[in-house]
FIVEX-625558 format. One record per residue (C-alpha): residue number from 1; residue in one letter; chain; y, z, x negated. Coordinates in Angstrom, 1 decimal, padded with zeros to 4 digits, m for minus. Each point is the difference from the previous one (the first is absolute). Layout:
FIVEX-625558
   pos   code   unit    north       up     east
   NUM      a      A        Y        Z        X
...
This chain:
FIVEX-625558
   pos   code   unit    north       up     east
     1      m      A    085.9   m031.5    033.1
     2      s      A   m000.3    001.9    003.3
     3      e      A   m003.0    002.0    001.0
     4      k      A   m001.9   m001.0    003.1
     5      k      A   m002.7    001.9    002.0
     6      k      A   m003.3    000.0   m001.7
     7      s      A   m002.5   m002.5    001.6
     8      k      A   m003.1    001.8   m001.2
     9      a      A   m001.2    003.5   m000.4
    10      g      A    000.9    001.9   m003.1
    11      v      A   m002.6    001.7   m002.1
    12      k      A    000.7    003.4    001.8
    13      e      A   m000.5   m001.6    003.4
    14      l      A   m003.6   m001.1   m000.6
    15      s      A   m002.9    002.2    000.9
    16      p      A   m003.7   m000.3   m000.8
    17      i      A   m000.6   m000.8    003.7
    18      d      A    002.4   m003.0   m000.2
    19      i      A   m002.2   m001.4   m002.8
    20      y      A   m003.3    001.0    001.5
    21      k      A    000.6   m002.0    003.2
    22      l      A    000.1   m003.2   m002.1
    23      l      A   m003.1    000.8   m002.2
    24      p      A   m003.5   m001.3    001.0
    25      k      A   m001.0    003.6    000.9
    26      i      A   m003.6   m000.5   m001.0
    27      n      A   m000.2    002.8   m002.7
    28      c      A   m001.9   m002.3   m002.4
    29      k      A    001.1    002.1   m003.1
    30      e      A    000.4   m003.2   m002.0
    31      c      A    003.5    001.1   m000.9
    32      g      A   m001.4    003.2   m001.6
    33      e      A    001.1    002.3    002.8
    34      e      A   m002.1    001.8    002.5
    35      n      A    001.6   m001.6    003.1
    36      c      A    002.9   m002.2    001.0
    37      m      A    002.3    002.9    000.8
    38      a      A   m000.3    001.3   m003.5
    39      f      A    000.8   m003.5   m001.3
    40      a      A    003.0   m000.2    002.3
    41      t      A    001.3    003.3   m001.3
    42      k      A   m000.2   m001.3   m003.6
    43      i      A    001.8   m003.2    001.0
    44      v      A    002.9    001.9    001.5
    45      n      A    000.2    002.0   m003.2
    46      r      A   m000.1   m003.2   m002.0
    47      e      A   m003.1    001.2   m001.9
    48      v      A   m002.0   m003.1    000.9
    49      n      A    000.8   m003.6    001.0
    50      v      A   m001.1   m001.6    003.3
    51      d      A   m001.8   m002.7   m002.1
    52      q      A   m002.6    002.7   m001.0
    53      c      A   m001.5   m000.3    003.6
    54      p      A   m002.4   m003.0   m000.3
    55      p      A   m000.6   m000.4    003.7
    56      l      A    003.8   m000.3    000.6
    57      l      A    000.1   m003.1   m002.3
    58      k      A   m002.4   m001.9    002.3
    59      k      A    001.4   m002.9    002.1
    60      e      A   m000.4    001.9    003.3
    61      h      A    002.4    002.7   m001.2
    62      a      A    002.7   m002.4   m001.4
    63      k      A    002.5    000.9    002.7
    64      t      A   m000.3    003.8   m000.4
    65      y      A    000.0   m000.4   m003.8
    66      a      A    003.3   m001.8    000.2
    67      q      A    001.4    002.7    002.3
    68      l      A   m001.0    002.7   m002.5
    69      k      A    001.5   m001.9   m002.8
    70      e      A    003.3   m000.3    001.9
    71      m      A   m000.1    003.7    001.0
    72      l      A   m000.5    001.1   m003.6
    73      k      A    002.4   m002.4   m001.7
    74      p      A    002.4    002.0   m002.1
    75      p      A    003.8   m000.4    000.7
    76      v      A    000.3   m001.1   m003.7
    77      r      A   m002.4   m002.9   m000.9
    78      e      A   m002.4    000.5   m002.9
    79      v      A    000.4   m002.7   m002.6
    80      i      A   m002.5   m000.3   m002.9
    81      v      A    001.2   m001.3   m003.4
    82      g      A   m002.5   m001.1   m002.6
    83      e      A   m003.8   m000.3    000.0
    84      g      A   m002.9    002.3   m000.9
    85      e      A   m000.1    003.7   m000.6
    86      k      A    003.6    000.2   m001.2
    87      a      A    001.5   m001.8    003.0
    88      v      A    002.9    002.0    001.4
    89      k      A    000.5    000.7    003.7
    90      l      A    003.7    000.2    001.1
    91      g      A    001.2    001.4    003.3
    92      g      A   m002.5    000.9    002.6
    93      k      A    002.2    002.9    001.1
    94      l      A   m000.7    001.6    003.4
    95      v      A    002.9    002.4    000.2
    96      m      A    003.5    000.2   m001.3
    97      y      A   m000.4    003.6   m001.3
    98      r      A   m003.0    001.3   m001.9
    99      h      A   m000.2    003.2    002.1
   100      e      A   m000.5   m002.0    003.2
   101      f      A   m003.5   m001.0   m001.1
   102      t      A   m000.4   m001.2   m003.7
   103      y      A    001.0   m002.8   m002.3
   104      f      A   m002.4   m002.7   m001.3
   105      n      A    000.3   m002.3   m003.0
   106      p      A    002.2    001.8   m002.6
   107      t      A    003.1   m001.8   m001.2
   108      a      A   m001.1   m002.5   m002.7
   109      i      A    002.0    000.0   m003.2
   110      a      A    000.4   m003.2   m002.0
   111      i      A    001.3   m000.4   m003.5
   112      d      A    001.9   m003.2   m000.8
   113      v      A   m000.4   m002.5   m002.8
   114      t      A    001.9   m003.3   m000.4
   115      d      A   m000.7   m003.5   m001.2
   116      e      A    002.4    000.4   m002.9
   117      m      A   m001.8    002.9   m001.6
   118      n      A   m001.8   m000.7   m003.2
   119      d      A   m003.8    000.5    000.0
   120      d      A    000.1    003.4   m001.7
   121      e      A    002.4    001.5    002.5
   122      l      A   m001.8   m001.6    002.9
   123      l      A   m003.4    001.3   m001.0
   124      n      A    001.4    003.4   m000.9
   125      r      A    001.5    000.4    003.5
   126      i      A   m003.2   m001.1    001.6
   127      k      A   m002.0    002.4   m002.1
   128      k      A    002.3    003.0    000.7
   129      t      A   m000.2   m000.8    003.8
   130      e      A   m003.8   m000.1   m000.1
   131      q      A   m000.4    003.1   m002.1
   132      f      A    002.4    002.2    001.9
   133      s      A   m002.3    002.8    001.3
   134      y      A    000.5    003.6    000.8
   135      e      A   m002.5    002.5    001.5
   136      y      A    001.7    002.0    002.8
   137      i      A   m001.9    002.5    002.1
   138      g      A   m003.1   m002.1    000.1
   139      y      A    001.7   m003.4    000.4
   140      t      A    000.7   m002.6   m002.7
   141      l      A    003.5   m001.3    000.3
   142      k      A    000.5   m003.6   m001.0
   143      l      A    002.3   m003.0    000.3
   144      d      A   m000.9   m002.8    002.3
   145      m      A    001.5   m003.4   m000.7
   146      i      A    001.7   m002.4   m002.5
   147      a      A    003.2   m001.8    001.2
   148      i      A    000.6   m003.2   m001.9
   149      r      A    003.6   m001.2    000.1
   150      s      A    001.2   m003.5   m000.7
   151      t      A    003.2    000.7   m002.0
   152      s      A   m000.1   m003.4   m001.7
   153      g      A   m000.1   m002.1    003.1
   154      e      A   m002.5   m002.3   m001.7
   155      a      A   m003.2   m000.8    001.9
   156      e      A   m002.2   m000.6   m003.0
   157      k      A    001.2    003.1   m001.7
   158      f      A   m000.7    002.1    003.1
   159      k      A   m003.4   m001.6    000.4
   160      a      A   m001.0    000.8   m003.6
   161      t      A    001.1    003.6    000.4
   162      v      A   m002.0    000.5    003.2
   163      k      A   m003.0   m001.5   m001.8
   164      k      A    000.4    002.5   m002.8
   165      v      A    000.3    002.9    002.4
   166      v      A   m003.1   m000.9    002.1
   167      e      A   m002.0   m000.4   m003.3
   168      k      A    000.9    003.6   m001.0
   169      t      A   m000.2    001.9    003.3
   170      d      A   m001.5    000.0    003.4
   171      l      A    002.8    002.1    001.5
   172      p      A    001.6   m001.7    003.1
   173      l      A    003.1   m002.1   m000.7
   174      i      A    003.4   m000.5    001.5
   175      l      A    001.4   m003.4   m000.9
   176      c      A    003.8    000.3    000.0
   177      t      A    002.2   m003.1    000.4
   178      f      A    002.2   m001.6    002.7
   179      n      A   m000.9   m003.5   m001.3
   180      a      A   m003.0   m001.5    002.0
   181      n      A   m000.9   m002.4   m002.9
   182      v      A   m000.1    002.9   m002.5
   183      a      A   m002.0    002.1    002.5
   184      e      A   m002.5   m002.9    000.5
   185      a      A   m000.5   m000.2   m003.8
   186      g      A   m000.7    003.7   m000.1
   187      l      A   m002.5   m000.3    002.8
   188      m      A   m001.8   m002.9   m001.7
   189      a      A   m000.7    002.4   m002.9
   190      a      A   m001.5    002.6    002.4
   191      p      A   m001.2   m002.0    003.0
   192      k      A   m002.5    002.6    001.2
   193      a      A    001.8    003.2   m001.0
   194      k      A    001.8    000.4    003.4
   195      p      A    003.2    001.2   m001.6
   196      l      A    003.0    001.2    002.0
   197      l      A    002.6   m002.8    000.0
   198      y      A    003.6    001.1   m000.4
   199      a      A    002.0   m001.2    001.8
   200      a      A    000.9   m002.1    003.0
   201      t      A    003.7   m000.2    000.9
   202      v      A    002.1   m001.8    002.5
   203      e      A    000.3   m002.9   m002.5
   204      n      A   m003.6   m000.4   m001.2
   205      w      A   m002.2    001.4    002.7
   206      k      A   m001.8   m003.2    000.9
   207      g      A   m001.1   m000.8   m003.5
   208      m      A   m001.2    003.6   m000.6
   209      a      A   m001.7    000.0    003.4
   210      e      A   m002.0   m003.2   m000.9
   211      l      A   m001.1    001.7   m003.3
   212      a      A   m001.0    003.2    001.8
   213      l      A   m002.2   m002.0    002.4
   214      m      A   m001.4   m002.3   m002.6
   215      y      A   m001.0    002.8   m002.4
   216      n      A   m000.8    002.6    002.7
   217      c      A    002.4    002.6   m001.5
   218      p      A    002.4    002.5    001.6
   219      l      A    003.7   m000.8   m000.1
   220      v      A    003.1    002.2   m000.4
   221      i      A    003.0   m000.8    002.2
   222      s      A    003.3    000.9   m001.6
   223      a      A    003.3    000.4    001.8
   224      p      A    002.0    002.6   m002.0
   225      n      A    002.0    002.4    002.3
   226      d      A   m000.4   m002.4    003.0
   227      l      A   m002.6    001.3    002.5
   228      n      A    000.9   m002.7    002.6
   229      a      A   m000.8   m002.7   m002.5
   230      l      A   m003.1    001.8   m001.1
   231      a      A   m001.2    000.2    003.7
   232      s      A    000.8   m003.7    000.5
   233      l      A   m001.9   m001.1   m003.1
   234      t      A   m003.0    002.2    001.0
   235      k      A   m000.1   m001.7    003.4
   236      t      A    000.3   m003.4   m001.5
   237      l      A   m002.8    000.6   m002.6
   238      l      A   m002.3    001.5    002.6
   239      a      A    000.4   m003.1    002.2
   240      y      A   m000.6   m002.1   m003.1
   241      g      A   m003.4    001.6   m000.5
   242      v      A    000.6    002.6   m002.7
   243      q      A   m001.3    003.3    001.2
   244      d      A   m000.2    002.1   m003.2
   245      l      A    003.6    000.9   m000.6
   246      v      A    001.9    002.7   m002.0
   247      l      A    003.6    000.7    000.8
   248      d      A    002.8    000.4   m002.6
   249      p      A    003.2    001.4    001.6
   250      g      A    001.5    000.2   m003.5
   251      t      A    000.2    002.7   m002.6
   252      f      A    003.5    001.1   m001.2
   253      a      A    000.9    002.7   m002.5
   254      n      A    003.3    001.8   m000.2
   255      e      A    002.4   m001.0    002.8
   256      g      A   m002.7   m001.7    002.0
   257      l      A   m002.5    002.8   m000.1
   258      a      A    000.8    001.3    003.5
   259      d      A   m000.5   m003.4    001.5
   260      t      A   m003.3   m000.3   m001.8
   261      l      A   m001.4    003.2    001.4
   262      n      A    001.4   m000.7    003.5
   263      n      A   m001.5   m003.4    000.1
   264      f      A   m003.5    001.2   m001.0
   265      t      A    000.2    002.8    002.5
   266      m      A    001.2   m002.2    002.9
   267      l      A   m002.8   m002.5   m000.6
   268      r      A   m002.7    002.6    000.0
   269      r      A    001.5    001.8    003.0
   270      a      A    000.2   m003.3    001.9
   271      a      A   m003.7   m000.7   m000.8
   272      c      A   m001.5    003.5    000.6
   273      k      A    002.3    001.4    002.7
   274      g      A    001.4   m003.1    001.6
   275      g      A   m003.1   m002.3    000.0
   276      e      A    002.0   m002.8   m001.6
   277      e      A   m002.6   m002.4   m001.3
   278      l      A    002.4   m001.9   m002.2
   279      a      A    000.5    003.2   m001.9
   280      g      A   m003.7    000.9   m000.2
   281      f      A   m000.7   m001.1   m003.5
   282      p      A   m000.2    001.7   m003.4
   283      l      A    003.3    000.6   m001.8
   284      i      A    000.7   m000.8   m003.7
   285      g      A    002.5    001.8   m002.1
   286      v      A    001.3   m001.1   m003.4
   287      p      A    001.2    003.1   m001.9
   288      m      A    000.5   m002.1   m003.2
   289      v      A    003.3   m001.1    001.4
   290      a      A    001.3    003.0   m001.8
   291      w      A   m000.2   m002.1   m003.1
   292      i      A    002.6   m002.5    001.3
   293      d      A    003.3    000.2   m001.8
   294      k      A   m001.5    002.5   m002.4
   295      g      A    002.9   m000.5   m002.5
   296      e      A    000.0    002.6   m002.7
   297      t      A   m001.8    002.7    002.0
   298      a      A   m002.9    001.5   m001.8
   299      d      A   m003.5   m001.2    001.0
   300      e      A   m001.1    003.6    000.7
   301      v      A    002.8    000.4    002.6
   302      i      A   m000.9   m003.3    001.7
   303      k      A   m003.7    001.0    000.1
   304      w      A    001.0    003.3    001.6
   305      r      A    002.1   m001.9    002.6
   306      e      A   m002.8   m002.4    000.7
   307      a      A   m002.5    002.9    000.4
   308      n      A    002.4    001.8    002.3
   309      l      A    000.4   m003.1    002.2
   310      a      A   m003.8   m000.5    000.1
   311      t      A   m000.3    003.6    001.2
   312      m      A    002.4   m000.6    002.8
   313      l      A   m001.8   m003.2    001.0
   314      i      A   m003.5    001.7    000.1
   315      v      A    001.4    002.6    002.3
   316      r      A    001.8   m002.7    002.1
   317      f      A   m003.2   m001.9    000.9
   318      a      A   m000.3   m002.6   m002.9
   319      d      A   m003.5   m001.5   m000.2
   320      v      A    000.4   m001.6   m003.4
   321      l      A    002.5    000.5   m002.8
   322      v      A    000.8   m002.3   m003.0
   323      m      A    001.1    002.0   m003.1
   324      h      A    001.1   m000.9   m003.5
   325      g      A   m000.2    003.3   m001.9
   326      d      A   m003.5    000.7   m001.1
   327      d      A    000.3    003.4   m001.7
   328      g      A   m002.3    002.7    001.2
   329      w      A    002.8    002.5    000.5
   330      s      A    001.7   m002.3    002.5
   331      l      A   m003.1   m001.2    001.8
   332      l      A   m002.1    003.2    000.3
   333      p      A    002.3    001.9    002.3
   334      n      A   m000.1   m002.8    002.5
   335      a      A   m003.7   m000.4   m000.3
   336      v      A   m000.4    003.8    000.7
   337      l      A    002.5   m000.2    002.9
   338      r      A   m001.9   m003.0    001.5
   339      q      A   m003.3    001.9   m000.2
   340      n      A    001.4    003.1    001.7
   341      i      A    001.6   m002.1    002.8
   342      y      A   m003.2   m002.0    000.6
   343      t      A   m002.5    002.9    000.2
   344      d      A   m001.3    000.5    003.5
   345      p      A    001.9    003.0    001.6
   346      r      A   m002.9    000.4    002.5
   347      k      A   m002.4    001.0   m002.8
   348      p      A    000.6    002.5   m002.8
   349      v      A   m000.3   m001.3   m003.5
   350      a      A   m003.3    001.5   m001.0
   351      v      A   m002.8   m000.4   m002.5
   352      e      A   m003.7    000.5    000.4
   353      p      A   m001.1    003.6   m000.1
   354      g      A   m002.7    001.0   m002.5
   355      l      A   m000.6    001.1   m003.6
   356      k      A    002.0   m001.5   m002.8
   357      e      A   m000.7    000.4   m003.7
   358      f      A    002.7   m000.1   m002.7
   359      g      A   m001.0   m000.5   m003.7
   360      t      A   m003.5    001.2   m000.8
   361      p      A   m000.5    003.2    002.0
   362      d      A   m003.0    002.2   m000.6
   363      e      A   m001.5    003.1    001.5
   364      n      A    002.8    002.2   m001.2
   365      s      A    002.9   m002.2    001.0
   366      p      A    002.6    001.2    002.6
   367      v      A   m000.3   m000.9    003.6
   368      l      A    003.1   m000.6    002.1
   369      f      A    000.7   m001.3    003.4
   370      t      A    002.8   m001.9    001.7
   371      t      A    000.6   m001.9    003.3
   372      n      A   m000.6   m003.7    000.7
   373      f      A    003.7   m000.7    000.6
   374      a      A    000.5   m003.0   m002.4
   375      l      A    003.2    001.2   m001.6
   376      t      A   m001.4    003.5   m000.6
   377      y      A   m003.3   m001.3   m001.4
   378      y      A    001.5   m002.6   m002.4
   379      t      A    002.6    002.5   m001.3
   380      v      A   m002.7    002.6   m000.7
   381      a      A   m002.4   m002.6   m001.5
   382      s      A    002.8   m001.3   m002.2
   383      d      A    000.9    003.4   m001.3
   384      i      A   m003.7    000.8   m000.8
   385      e      A   m000.6   m003.4   m001.7
   386      s      A    003.2    000.1   m002.1
   387      s      A   m001.0    003.3   m001.4
   388      k      A   m003.5   m001.2   m001.0
   389      t      A   m001.5    002.9    001.9
   390      n      A   m003.8   m000.2    000.8
   391      a      A   m000.2    001.2    003.6
   392      y      A   m001.5   m000.5    003.5
   393      l      A    002.3   m000.5    002.9
   394      i      A   m001.2    000.4    003.6
   395      v      A    002.0   m002.1    002.4
   396      v      A   m000.1    001.6    003.4
   397      e      A    000.4   m002.0    003.3
   398      t      A    003.3    001.1    001.6
   399      e      A    000.7   m003.1    001.9
   400      g      A    002.6   m001.0   m002.6
   401      s      A    001.9    003.3    000.1
   402      a      A    001.6    001.6   m003.1
   403      v      A   m001.0    003.5   m001.1
   404      d      A    002.9    001.9    001.6
   405      s      A    000.1   m002.0    003.2
   406      g      A   m003.8    000.0    000.2
   407      v      A   m000.2    003.8   m000.1
   408      a      A    002.8    000.4    002.5
   409      g      A   m001.5   m002.6    002.4
   410      r      A   m003.6    001.2   m000.4
   411      k      A   m001.0   m003.3   m001.6
   412      l      A   m000.9    001.9   m003.2
   413      t      A   m002.2    003.0    000.8
   414      a      A   m002.3    002.2   m001.9
   415      e      A   m002.9   m001.5    002.0
   416      k      A    000.8   m003.5   m001.1
   417      v      A    000.2    001.1   m003.7
   418      a      A   m003.3    001.9    000.3
   419      d      A   m001.6   m003.1    001.6
   420      a      A    001.4   m002.2   m002.7
   421      i      A   m001.5    002.2   m002.7
   422      k      A   m003.4   m000.4    001.5
   423      e      A    000.2   m003.7    000.9
   424      t      A    001.2   m001.1   m003.4
   425      g      A   m002.9    001.7   m001.8
   426      i      A    002.3    001.6   m002.6
   427      e      A   m002.3    003.1    000.0
   428      n      A   m002.6   m002.2   m001.8
   429      k      A    002.5   m001.1   m002.7
   430      v      A    001.4    003.3   m001.2
   431      k      A   m001.5    003.4   m000.9
   432      h      A    003.0    002.0    001.1
   433      r      A    001.2    000.6    003.5
   434      k      A    003.8   m000.1   m000.4
   435      i      A    002.5   m002.3    001.6
   436      i      A    003.7   m000.5   m000.7
   437      i      A    001.9   m000.5    003.2
   438      p      A    003.6   m001.3    000.4
   439      g      A    002.7    002.7    000.0
   440      k      A    001.2   m001.1    003.4
   441      a      A   m003.4    000.7    001.4
   442      s      A   m000.1    003.6   m001.1
   443      r      A    000.1    001.4    003.5
   444      i      A   m003.6   m001.3    000.6
   445      s      A   m001.4    001.2   m003.3
   446      g      A   m001.8    003.0    001.5
   447      e      A   m001.6   m002.0    002.7
   448      i      A   m001.2   m002.6   m002.5
   449      e      A   m001.7    002.7   m002.1
   450      e      A   m001.7    001.4    003.1
   451      l      A   m001.3   m003.3    001.3
   452      s      A   m000.9   m001.7   m003.2
   453      g      A   m001.1    002.9   m002.2
   454      w      A    002.1   m001.4   m002.8
   455      k      A    002.6    002.0   m001.9
   456      v      A    003.4   m001.4    000.7
   457      q      A    002.8   m000.3   m002.6
   458      v      A    003.4   m000.8    001.4
   459      g      A    001.4   m002.7   m002.1
   460      p      A    003.6   m001.2   m000.5
   461      r      A    002.2   m001.3    002.8
   462      d      A    000.9   m003.1   m002.0
   463      s      A   m002.8   m002.2   m001.3
   464      s      A    002.0   m000.7   m003.2
   465      e      A   m000.9    003.6   m001.0
   466      i      A   m003.8   m000.5    000.4
   467      p      A   m000.7   m000.8   m003.7
   468      k      A    001.8    003.1   m001.3
   469      y      A   m001.6    002.1    002.7
   470      i      A   m003.5   m001.1   m001.0
   471      i      A    000.7    000.7   m003.7
   472      d      A    001.5    003.4    000.7
   473      k      A   m002.2    001.3    002.8
   474      w      A   m003.2   m001.9    000.4
   475      q      A   m003.1    001.9   m000.9
   476      p      A   m003.4   m001.4    001.3
């Protein structure tokens, strides 16, 4: 699939002026902004949607509205799977690499079930998928979807399994079969669930396309290791009227791994760098292929291989993954990796500044401070909580900087600490006037004492030592 010159401006080429020219320019404030230029700036940064401008939705602005929509259309189409609050957005990528702007819509992770599982196994896998949860620097990491595979090839069996699943969960579904009759049976059991239908191929595309249109659900196009066939099928299905498509270039483990990564990369490059519209759709990866030809290999080894393949696909632009292993140790690393990749590089990961209480602090409890960099805060908070220490923690606004970098870059200053002490009202909660500061902020300890009037105790450099420090050295 060759690259061609982009026909529209990329995200970096748009300026607020480009957007402002097409807005009503009446400064009505109905969008919540002070003026149209402020609204245009937020549109360029993808902080708001053009639909939030009510005057723009009027009939007389239909032409400029359409122009704006075309200008802002991402190179990778956004496809929505499911209904309601748990609906999953796939794709919607504006750039190939995160550092060029930011990524939207984190890679969705689906756990598979089959229509040959007994009820106990089926319900147990659904329950584990729904209950997977991990708190990570202020975010709750979860799994996103259930993939129902027809391994029996029997329409009624598949239909019954889909019905059981939709009765037990409202997570979005992927219905996996190459048989259009089996797929239709599954859709009949969940007619309004808007599942992702997997998959249309060279042989069955027409039947699958009819179902996608009839049930208004997105459709996967599968052409393993054949990008030309994938492009041809995409063009055919678009002409047939199916717009919400997801591309499956094939996932191969072992010998085919290099082809897998190359195909994912070439598709995303063609969409984001080459403006190739036939490549501009979300990509689906299937790490569970690691289980094919398992033989006598231990399950733990296969789960590791599957998790390793999932890691590579997340890094190589996959928008949705189908996995079989459901152990926390194999899923959590990829959930953390996904979260780290999909944080906005334009904004530091920060928490709200202010006063936090741990346990049941009283007027003699220790007072500490830290910065509002999320990783720093949650590490300190976790160490205080785990030790069952009753304490006050002042979170100082440092624009998301850590302690050492904040001091070096003047984001963490004695003035800010003194102001935080006053603003939080901690003086009204304790009788003493002592504050424990991070060891890495020791260079500003004297200034803090001068400006705040509080006695400063330089604490440990590592927050894991806070509990022992308080036991050994805290005296109110």
